[in-house]
Structures are given as structure tokens and as C-alpha cells.
GUGU-216310 format. One record per residue: x, y, z of N, C-alpha, C in turn; residue in three letters. Coordinates in nm, 4 decimals. Each point is the difference from the previous one (the first is absolute). Example, Ala and Ser with C-alpha at 12.3 -4.5 7.8 and 13.67 -1.06 7.14 Angstrom:
2
> 1.3190  -0.5690  0.7800  -0.0890  0.1190  0.0000  0.0900  0.1200  0.0000  ALA
> -0.0350  0.1050  -0.0720  0.0820  0.1190  0.0060  -0.0770  0.1090  0.0730  SER
This chain:
176
> -2.7633  -5.5103  1.3527  0.0456  -0.0092  -0.1298  0.0072  -0.1526  -0.0352  UNK
> -0.0925  -0.0628  -0.0523  0.0072  -0.1304  -0.0461  0.0095  -0.1045  0.1191  UNK
> 0.0883  -0.0924  -0.0032  0.0089  -0.0976  0.0893  0.1275  0.0201  0.1089  UNK
> 0.0428  0.1233  -0.0164  0.1225  0.0252  0.0921  -0.0557  0.0409  0.1450  UNK
> 0.0919  -0.0409  0.0818  -0.0146  0.0355  0.1416  0.0081  0.1392  0.0376  UNK
> 0.0652  0.0715  -0.0850  0.0390  0.1278  0.0087  -0.1298  0.0837  -0.0433  UNK
> -0.0200  0.1141  0.0615  -0.1208  0.0784  -0.0293  0.0252  0.1507  -0.0013  UNK
> -0.0633  0.0724  -0.0720  0.0180  0.1436  0.0060  -0.0841  0.0476  0.1138  UNK
> 0.0492  0.0452  0.1039  -0.0759  0.0235  0.1177  -0.0638  0.1305  0.0270  UNK
> 0.0499  0.1095  -0.0765  -0.0543  0.1277  -0.0172  0.0104  0.0434  -0.1342  UNK
> -0.1286  -0.0045  -0.0605  -0.0046  0.0016  -0.1442  0.0600  0.1320  -0.0586  UNK
> -0.0286  0.1231  0.0791  0.0530  0.1111  -0.0454  0.1522  0.0460  0.0430  UNK
> 0.0739  -0.0870  0.0809  0.1209  0.0282  0.0436  0.1033  -0.0501  -0.0912  UNK
> 0.1207  0.0589  -0.0042  0.1139  -0.0537  -0.0728  0.0389  -0.1309  0.0311  UNK
> 0.0185  -0.0912  -0.0985  0.0419  -0.1411  0.0242  0.1227  -0.0325  -0.0969  UNK
> 0.0883  -0.0702  0.0609  0.1200  -0.0552  -0.0774  -0.0495  -0.1356  -0.0547  UNK
> 0.0130  -0.0195  -0.1338  -0.0532  -0.1296  -0.0605  0.0925  -0.0420  -0.1023  UNK
> 0.0033  -0.1271  -0.0258  0.0878  -0.0698  -0.0968  -0.0913  -0.0832  -0.1027  UNK
> 0.0242  0.0320  -0.1232  -0.0716  -0.0847  -0.1036  0.1108  -0.0865  -0.0677  UNK
> -0.0169  -0.1149  0.0052  0.1040  -0.0940  -0.0669  -0.0497  -0.0826  -0.1013  UNK
> 0.0707  0.0011  -0.1119  -0.0418  -0.0933  -0.1157  0.0053  -0.1486  0.0382  UNK
> -0.0998  -0.0643  -0.0480  -0.0008  -0.1525  0.0360  0.1101  -0.0666  -0.0084  UNK
> 0.0489  -0.0679  0.1077  0.1302  -0.0808  0.0018  0.1124  0.0855  -0.0227  UNK
> 0.0044  0.1207  0.0197  0.1039  0.0977  -0.0106  0.0580  -0.0066  -0.1436  UNK
> -0.0955  -0.0183  -0.1013  0.0483  0.0141  -0.1488  0.0397  0.1304  -0.0386  UNK
> 0.1098  0.0104  -0.0528  0.0410  0.1441  -0.0436  -0.0558  0.0516  -0.1349  UNK
> -0.0946  0.0942  0.0309  -0.0964  0.0462  -0.1119  0.0519  0.1448  -0.0225  UNK
> 0.0358  0.0735  0.0965  0.0262  0.1525  -0.0097  0.1469  0.0189  -0.0513  UNK
> 0.0342  -0.0618  -0.0926  0.1337  0.0074  -0.0620  0.0087  0.0925  -0.1269  UNK
> -0.1165  0.0273  -0.0467  -0.0277  0.0900  -0.1200  -0.0746  0.1269  0.0310  UNK
> 0.0454  0.1099  -0.0534  -0.0546  0.1295  0.0414  -0.1508  -0.0060  -0.0239  UNK
> -0.0551  -0.0815  -0.1080  -0.1442  -0.0035  -0.0233  -0.0885  -0.0515  0.1122  UNK
> 0.0644  -0.0966  0.0523  -0.0845  -0.0730  0.1125  0.0004  0.0857  0.1332  UNK
> 0.1187  0.0702  0.0153  -0.0078  0.0982  0.1246  -0.0997  0.1091  -0.0277  UNK
> -0.0005  0.0389  -0.1196  -0.0947  0.1150  -0.0402  -0.1371  -0.0280  0.0416  UNK
> -0.0335  -0.1223  -0.0163  -0.1372  -0.0455  0.0240  -0.0427  0.0112  0.1436  UNK
> 0.0995  -0.0190  0.0937  -0.0073  0.0313  0.1325  -0.0279  0.1478  0.0349  UNK
> 0.0806  0.0732  -0.0672  0.0057  0.1549  0.0173  -0.1400  0.0508  -0.0483  UNK
> -0.0403  -0.0502  -0.1210  -0.1173  0.0570  -0.0778  -0.1230  -0.0302  0.1064  UNK
> -0.0063  -0.1122  0.0664  -0.1010  -0.0397  0.1083  0.0081  0.1001  0.1103  UNK
> 0.1206  0.0031  0.0572  0.0022  0.0958  0.1013  -0.0239  0.1330  -0.0212  UNK
> 0.0407  0.0514  -0.1304  -0.0403  0.1404  -0.0307  -0.1561  0.0077  0.0025  UNK
> -0.0743  -0.0884  -0.0532  -0.1450  0.0106  -0.0037  -0.0571  -0.0049  0.1512  UNK
> 0.0573  -0.0898  0.0723  -0.0564  0.0005  0.1333  0.0453  0.1273  0.0910  UNK
> 0.1057  0.0599  -0.0403  0.0449  0.1147  0.0783  -0.1184  0.1081  -0.0418  UNK
> -0.0325  0.0176  -0.1211  -0.1022  0.0954  -0.0422  -0.1370  -0.0340  0.0619  UNK
> -0.0204  -0.1314  0.0380  -0.1333  -0.0460  0.0750  0.0160  0.0327  0.1414  UNK
> 0.1110  0.0384  0.0572  0.0213  0.0207  0.1452  0.0968  -0.0725  0.0773  UNK
> 0.0699  -0.0845  -0.0678  0.1031  -0.0824  0.0743  0.1272  0.0807  0.0188  UNK
> 0.0555  -0.0104  0.1076  0.1223  0.0639  0.0290  0.1235  -0.0988  0.0122  UNK
> 0.0873  0.0213  -0.0897  0.1284  -0.0797  0.0198  0.1008  0.0850  0.0622  UNK
> 0.0533  -0.0650  0.1192  0.0875  0.0833  0.0741  0.1468  -0.0545  -0.0408  UNK
> 0.0214  -0.1256  -0.0369  0.1240  -0.0453  -0.0410  -0.0202  -0.1309  -0.0760  UNK
> 0.0926  -0.0293  -0.1006  -0.0076  -0.1239  -0.0791  0.1433  -0.0487  -0.0461  UNK
> -0.0056  -0.1288  -0.0338  0.1077  -0.0491  -0.0859  -0.0549  -0.1197  -0.0699  UNK
> 0.0514  -0.0095  -0.1264  -0.0399  -0.1211  -0.0767  0.1351  -0.0653  -0.0373  UNK
> 0.0035  -0.1245  0.0251  0.1146  -0.0931  -0.0262  -0.0526  -0.1060  -0.1017  UNK
> 0.0897  -0.0802  -0.0336  -0.0518  -0.1006  -0.1175  -0.1319  -0.0806  0.0220  UNK
> -0.0157  -0.0293  0.1260  -0.1036  -0.0979  0.0235  -0.0939  0.0382  0.1246  UNK
> 0.0229  0.1211  0.0568  -0.0945  0.0437  0.0980  0.0038  0.1536  0.0057  UNK
> -0.0850  0.0470  0.0816  0.0090  0.1509  0.0170  -0.0493  0.0357  0.1582  UNK
> 0.0702  0.1039  0.0491  -0.0443  0.0406  0.1270  -0.0666  0.1386  -0.0134  UNK
> -0.1041  0.0316  0.0768  -0.0565  0.1152  0.0112  -0.0425  0.0531  0.1341  UNK
> 0.0039  0.1074  0.0233  -0.0726  0.0660  0.1122  -0.1205  0.0761  -0.0562  UNK
> -0.1265  -0.0376  0.0091  -0.1100  0.0613  -0.0463  -0.1158  0.0369  0.0986  UNK
> -0.0849  0.0841  -0.0522  -0.1014  0.0410  0.0845  -0.1235  0.0522  -0.0796  UNK
> -0.1247  -0.0479  0.0378  -0.1074  0.0682  -0.0684  -0.1191  -0.0256  0.0962  UNK
> -0.1156  0.0524  -0.0444  -0.1204  -0.0088  0.0891  -0.0549  -0.1486  -0.0181  UNK
> 0.0488  -0.0756  -0.1059  -0.0597  -0.1348  -0.0227  0.1260  -0.0839  -0.0521  UNK
> 0.0928  -0.0152  0.0927  0.1335  -0.0622  -0.0473  -0.0201  -0.1311  -0.0510  UNK
> -0.0825  -0.0742  0.0778  -0.0138  -0.1400  -0.0358  -0.0586  -0.0159  -0.1479  UNK
> -0.0952  0.0749  -0.0313  -0.0559  0.0197  -0.1251  0.1028  0.0338  -0.1064  UNK
> 0.0741  0.1040  0.0190  0.1077  0.0555  -0.0796  0.1043  -0.1008  -0.0377  UNK
> 0.0368  -0.0853  0.1018  0.0912  -0.1005  -0.0148  -0.0492  -0.1177  -0.0766  UNK
> -0.1149  -0.0385  0.0105  -0.0666  -0.0937  -0.0922  0.0198  0.0402  -0.1460  UNK
> -0.0517  0.1322  0.0043  -0.0094  0.0432  -0.1568  0.1376  0.0112  -0.0541  UNK
> 0.0864  0.0384  0.0632  0.1475  -0.0019  -0.0331  0.0438  -0.1301  -0.0620  UNK
> -0.0276  -0.1133  0.1074  0.0427  -0.1355  -0.0448  -0.0781  -0.0458  -0.1112  UNK
> -0.1206  0.0145  -0.0173  -0.0913  -0.0567  -0.0976  0.0389  0.0541  -0.1284  UNK
> 0.0030  0.1335  -0.0175  0.0267  0.0709  -0.1237  0.1401  -0.0372  -0.0456  UNK
> 0.0980  0.0184  0.0788  0.1407  -0.0280  -0.0480  0.0164  -0.1520  -0.0340  UNK
> -0.0597  -0.0925  0.0741  0.0183  -0.1340  -0.0546  -0.0624  -0.0169  -0.1369  UNK
> -0.1191  0.0489  -0.0169  -0.0531  -0.0072  -0.1460  0.0839  0.0597  -0.0990  UNK
> 0.0577  0.1144  0.0308  0.0780  0.0718  -0.1048  0.1230  -0.0753  -0.0027  UNK
> 0.0674  -0.0412  0.0888  0.1231  -0.0800  -0.0012  -0.0043  -0.1435  -0.0680  UNK
> -0.1077  -0.0617  0.0290  -0.0143  -0.1245  -0.0636  -0.0327  0.0245  -0.1455  UNK
> -0.0694  0.0948  -0.0512  -0.0376  0.0474  -0.1424  0.1446  0.0373  -0.0588  UNK
> 0.0825  0.0593  0.0624  0.1268  0.0473  -0.0603  0.0765  -0.1266  -0.0148  UNK
> 0.0158  -0.0807  0.0923  0.0791  -0.1158  -0.0202  -0.0501  -0.1096  -0.1071  UNK
> -0.1347  0.0019  -0.0036  -0.0589  -0.0802  -0.1159  0.0160  0.0713  -0.1428  UNK
> -0.0010  0.1283  -0.0124  0.0254  0.0635  -0.1175  0.1370  -0.0071  -0.0543  UNK
> 0.1027  -0.0101  0.0934  0.1329  -0.0050  -0.0214  0.0512  -0.1476  0.0017  UNK
> -0.0923  -0.0917  0.0219  0.0268  -0.1387  -0.0183  0.1117  -0.0440  0.1016  UNK
> -0.0097  0.0569  0.1409  0.0961  -0.0354  0.0898  -0.0406  -0.1359  0.0864  UNK
> 0.0019  -0.1105  -0.0817  -0.0458  -0.1346  0.0314  0.0491  -0.0531  0.1434  UNK
> 0.1291  0.0256  0.0223  0.0611  -0.0516  0.1196  -0.0752  0.0487  0.1215  UNK
> -0.0160  0.1296  0.0023  -0.0579  0.0699  0.1119  -0.1439  -0.0403  0.0008  UNK
> -0.0645  0.0065  -0.0984  -0.1588  -0.0364  -0.0145  -0.0122  -0.1523  0.0671  UNK
> 0.0946  -0.0858  -0.0530  -0.0094  -0.1430  0.0505  0.0176  0.0036  0.1586  UNK
> 0.0836  0.0808  0.0467  0.0288  0.0029  0.1341  -0.1217  0.0390  0.0783  UNK
> -0.0642  0.1135  -0.0342  -0.1117  0.0590  0.0383  -0.1314  -0.0932  0.0009  UNK
> 0.0023  -0.0924  -0.0897  -0.1055  -0.0994  -0.0188  0.0370  -0.1174  0.1193  UNK
> 0.1238  -0.0376  -0.0164  0.0389  -0.1096  0.0746  -0.0019  0.0289  0.1650  UNK
> 0.0365  0.1072  0.0434  -0.0035  0.0443  0.1311  -0.1421  0.0610  0.0509  UNK
> -0.0900  0.0041  -0.0875  -0.1365  0.0502  0.0483  -0.0662  -0.0787  0.0980  UNK
> -0.0527  0.0575  0.1011  -0.0624  -0.0560  0.1002  -0.1354  -0.1030  -0.0674  UNK
> -0.0148  -0.1049  0.0541  -0.1063  -0.0770  -0.0442  -0.1449  0.0615  0.0142  UNK
> -0.0126  0.0718  0.1032  -0.1313  0.0720  0.0067  -0.0366  0.1047  -0.1018  UNK
> 0.1162  0.0393  -0.0637  -0.0137  0.1136  -0.1058  -0.0535  -0.0766  -0.1343  UNK
> -0.1020  -0.0626  0.0086  -0.0409  -0.0780  -0.1298  -0.0834  0.0761  -0.0972  UNK
> -0.0098  0.1433  0.0248  -0.0772  0.0822  -0.1001  0.0990  0.0639  -0.0848  UNK
> 0.1241  -0.0369  -0.0011  0.1044  0.0659  -0.0856  0.1081  -0.0956  -0.0366  UNK
> 0.0687  0.0236  -0.1094  0.1151  -0.0740  -0.0543  0.1403  0.0279  0.0904  UNK
> -0.0040  0.1265  0.0347  0.1217  0.0421  0.0711  -0.0194  0.0798  0.1314  UNK
> 0.0844  -0.0204  0.0896  0.0048  0.0842  0.1239  0.1280  0.0854  -0.0124  UNK
> -0.0159  0.1306  0.0218  0.1210  0.0925  -0.0206  0.0651  0.0216  0.1416  UNK
> -0.0960  0.0565  0.0864  0.0511  0.0435  0.1334  -0.0005  -0.1098  0.1047  UNK
> 0.0809  0.0035  0.0966  -0.0250  -0.1103  0.1173  -0.1078  0.0711  0.0800  UNK
> -0.0732  -0.0857  0.0682  -0.1026  0.0399  0.0816  0.0542  0.0837  0.1183  UNK
> -0.0901  0.1008  0.0348  0.0563  0.0793  0.1210  0.0845  0.1065  -0.0284  UNK
> 0.0258  0.0960  0.0790  0.0722  0.1168  -0.0104  0.0861  0.0299  0.1253  UNK
> -0.0340  -0.0716  0.1072  0.0746  0.0151  0.1245  0.0107  0.1504  0.0576  UNK
> -0.1202  0.0610  0.0123  -0.0075  0.1378  0.0282  0.0454  0.0254  0.1539  UNK
> 0.0686  0.0907  0.0098  0.0336  0.0454  0.1305  -0.0329  0.1388  0.0445  UNK
> -0.0794  0.0415  0.0856  -0.0484  0.1300  0.0306  0.1160  0.0798  0.0390  UNK
> 0.0162  0.1126  -0.0560  0.1086  0.1012  0.0478  -0.0609  0.0613  0.1142  UNK
> 0.0764  -0.0196  0.1161  -0.0604  0.0370  0.1333  0.0513  0.1421  0.0480  UNK
> 0.1258  0.0464  -0.0521  0.0447  0.1312  0.0468  0.1155  0.0334  -0.1052  UNK
> 0.0542  0.1146  0.0199  0.0958  0.0516  -0.0833  0.1173  -0.0805  -0.0114  UNK
> 0.0576  -0.0612  0.1174  0.1059  -0.0846  0.0016  -0.0111  -0.1289  -0.0876  UNK
> -0.1217  -0.0510  0.0071  -0.0099  -0.1165  -0.0812  -0.0274  0.0339  -0.1510  UNK
> -0.0589  0.1302  -0.0298  0.0002  0.0390  -0.1358  0.1488  0.0151  -0.0507  UNK
> 0.0874  0.0795  0.0699  0.1269  0.0159  -0.0466  0.0796  -0.1373  -0.0190  UNK
> -0.0214  -0.0906  0.0935  0.0598  -0.1284  -0.0142  -0.0414  -0.0677  -0.1270  UNK
> -0.1237  -0.0107  -0.0272  -0.0526  -0.0630  -0.1233  0.0499  0.0716  -0.1236  UNK
> -0.0076  0.1203  -0.0095  0.0618  0.0729  -0.1185  0.1269  -0.0255  -0.0234  UNK
> 0.0882  -0.0086  0.1094  0.1286  -0.0307  -0.0180  0.0240  -0.1346  -0.0516  UNK
> -0.0805  -0.1023  0.0575  0.0179  -0.1422  -0.0440  -0.0433  -0.0034  -0.1547  UNK
> -0.1076  0.0689  -0.0445  -0.0438  -0.0053  -0.1393  0.1142  0.0566  -0.0834  UNK
> 0.0508  0.1275  0.0486  0.1089  0.0608  -0.0912  0.1259  -0.0924  -0.0090  UNK
> 0.0400  -0.0533  0.1183  0.1225  -0.0887  -0.0137  -0.0174  -0.1445  -0.0525  UNK
> -0.1182  -0.0332  -0.0235  -0.0040  -0.1362  -0.0663  0.0784  -0.0360  -0.1162  UNK
> -0.0013  0.0934  -0.1011  0.0900  -0.0251  -0.1220  0.1440  0.0037  0.0248  UNK
> 0.0350  0.0845  0.1200  0.1321  0.0169  0.0246  0.0614  -0.1260  0.0855  UNK
> -0.0954  -0.0472  0.0676  0.0303  -0.1358  0.0941  0.0255  -0.1097  -0.1080  UNK
> -0.0836  -0.0027  -0.1103  0.0259  -0.0938  -0.0983  0.1159  0.0005  -0.0928  UNK
> 0.0632  0.1121  0.0155  0.1151  0.0328  -0.0849  -0.0164  0.0523  -0.1377  UNK
> -0.1302  0.0589  -0.0224  -0.0280  0.0418  -0.1384  0.0647  0.1464  -0.0177  UNK
> -0.0015  0.0720  0.1224  0.0511  0.1440  -0.0118  0.0765  0.0294  0.1111  UNK
> 0.0803  0.0874  0.0072  0.0827  0.0468  0.1102  -0.0831  0.0977  0.0863  UNK
> -0.0867  0.0773  -0.0669  -0.0545  0.1033  0.0770  -0.1567  -0.0147  -0.0450  UNK
> -0.0922  0.0152  0.1154  -0.1448  -0.0199  -0.0214  -0.0580  0.0886  -0.1169  UNK
> 0.0391  0.1297  -0.0052  -0.0573  0.0827  -0.1095  0.0363  -0.0390  -0.1312  UNK
> 0.0983  -0.1006  -0.0159  0.0366  -0.0430  -0.1353  -0.0906  -0.0957  -0.0536  UNK
> -0.0982  -0.0566  0.0807  -0.0837  -0.1116  -0.0421  -0.1203  0.0849  -0.0627  UNK
> -0.0167  -0.0181  -0.1315  -0.1012  0.0708  -0.0743  -0.1468  -0.0255  0.0390  UNK
> -0.0360  -0.1157  0.0435  -0.1329  -0.0301  0.0521  -0.0185  0.0009  0.1468  UNK
> 0.0383  0.1074  0.0503  -0.0113  0.0292  0.1443  -0.0404  0.1478  0.0356  UNK
> -0.0547  0.0180  0.1199  -0.0269  0.1317  0.0385  0.1144  0.0752  0.0832  UNK
> 0.1201  -0.0560  -0.0153  0.1185  0.0535  0.0751  0.0295  0.1377  -0.0662  UNK
> -0.0033  0.0192  -0.1266  0.0188  0.1263  -0.0655  -0.1032  0.1106  0.0465  UNK
> -0.1226  -0.0354  0.0152  -0.1042  0.0944  0.0520  0.0462  0.0391  0.1353  UNK
> 0.0531  -0.0729  0.0804  0.0411  0.0384  0.1399  0.1412  0.0722  0.0078  UNK
> 0.0565  -0.0102  -0.1317  0.1257  0.1014  -0.0100  -0.0396  0.1185  -0.0640  UNK
> -0.1205  0.0375  -0.0308  -0.0471  0.1293  -0.0403  -0.0100  -0.0031  -0.1710  UNK
> 0.0346  -0.1207  -0.0450  0.0012  -0.0133  -0.1496  -0.1273  -0.0577  -0.0533  UNK
> -0.0521  0.0315  -0.1090  -0.1169  -0.0612  -0.0665  0.0075  -0.1560  -0.0045  UNK
> -0.0975  -0.0720  0.0321  -0.0001  -0.1393  -0.0233  -0.1004  -0.0406  -0.1138  UNK
> -0.0274  -0.1313  -0.0049  -0.0733  -0.0376  -0.1063  -0.1562  0.0094  0.0250  UNK
> -0.0387  0.0128  0.1281  -0.1305  0.0035  0.0468  -0.0112  0.1018  0.1073  UNK
> -0.1112  0.0692  0.0322  -0.0195  0.0923  0.1067  0.0021  -0.0737  0.1232  UNK
> 0.0739  0.0538  0.0942  0.0252  -0.0592  0.1352  -0.0391  0.1084  0.1041  UNK
> -0.0869  -0.0590  0.0891  -0.0396  0.0885  0.1118  0.0901  0.0040  0.1181  UNK
> 0.0797  0.0968  0.0172  0.0923  -0.0049  0.1160  -0.0492  0.0644  0.1197  UNK
> -0.1298  0.0281  0.0092  -0.0621  0.0669  0.1119  -0.0774  -0.1193  0.0800  UNK
> 0.0633  -0.0374  0.1071  -0.0547  -0.1017  0.0944  0.0190  0.0320  0.1419  UNK
């Protein structure tokens, strides 16, 4: 995945990954920007991606995902959402964030005006059920630890509700 030392080691196995907005800029503060992530995930789910758990916070998201071509699916997710989100920010004249995305852009990204995502996803292969449970707990507790909600299932942009037997915003595969 790019220039990162972290690699997807088993392309078809579940991995814990993190996607971070460049320089931790808070972009996912509006429902419309979060919905762009969900739209892309829904498309990829129809294409074979399995989402086991997720949380979206204001400047990053954590996922446990699996597919037969995970590296390609993650590239597609990052590329598509970056284009959609930059277009959204441009349409809505969100100059401050656009200026930051231009300012913090890596020098070698000279084919574009902005960089949306930080490079790399820091993938961790889920090696067993214990690790899967630990990572799901970490994902669901992220907004609780930040003080945004008192209970994980109260965070709208998380799969915690799915694991409580309630419908979530996207389909989650709980078979692992």
C-alpha cells in the first residue's frame, strides 16, 4: 500500500486498517461527508468486500475488512472517496480545509492539487478469534474513549449497533 512499511500479508484474510485524513483534518463532521464513505463501502460490499466492523470519527476511520483483492479494494475506496470529498469541499467552498489539503500534500503528489488521505493504512492481519474480538472492541470503544458518547452503540457511525442485534448503516459480516 503505497510507501508504507505495513503490508497486507494475506490478501483474502480479514485485516484491521485505519484510514486517516491528511494531517488529521476534521472532515467527517457533516453527514454528507460521512455518507460518501458509506456509499463507497456499500458499492464495494456489493462487489465482494466484507466489512466485519467499522467506526468513522471526524478525521479517521477504522475498519476490519476482507475480500479476495483487499489491496485493490482499499485503493478503490481511498481513490473514489478522495475525489468525491474534494469535489464536495470545492462545491461548498470549504476553503480552509482545501487550503490545508493543498498545503500538507506530499511533494511527490505533483499530479494533483490536493491530497486527501494520509499514505498507508497500517494493516494488521487478524490472526485468530481473540485478536478479532480485541480489534472489534477497540473500534467500537473509540468514540467512547474520546468522550463523544457514553455507550458504543450510541455512536451513529459505528458497527456497534450491528453487534447489538440492531440494524446499522451498512451491512456487517459477523461471521468470522
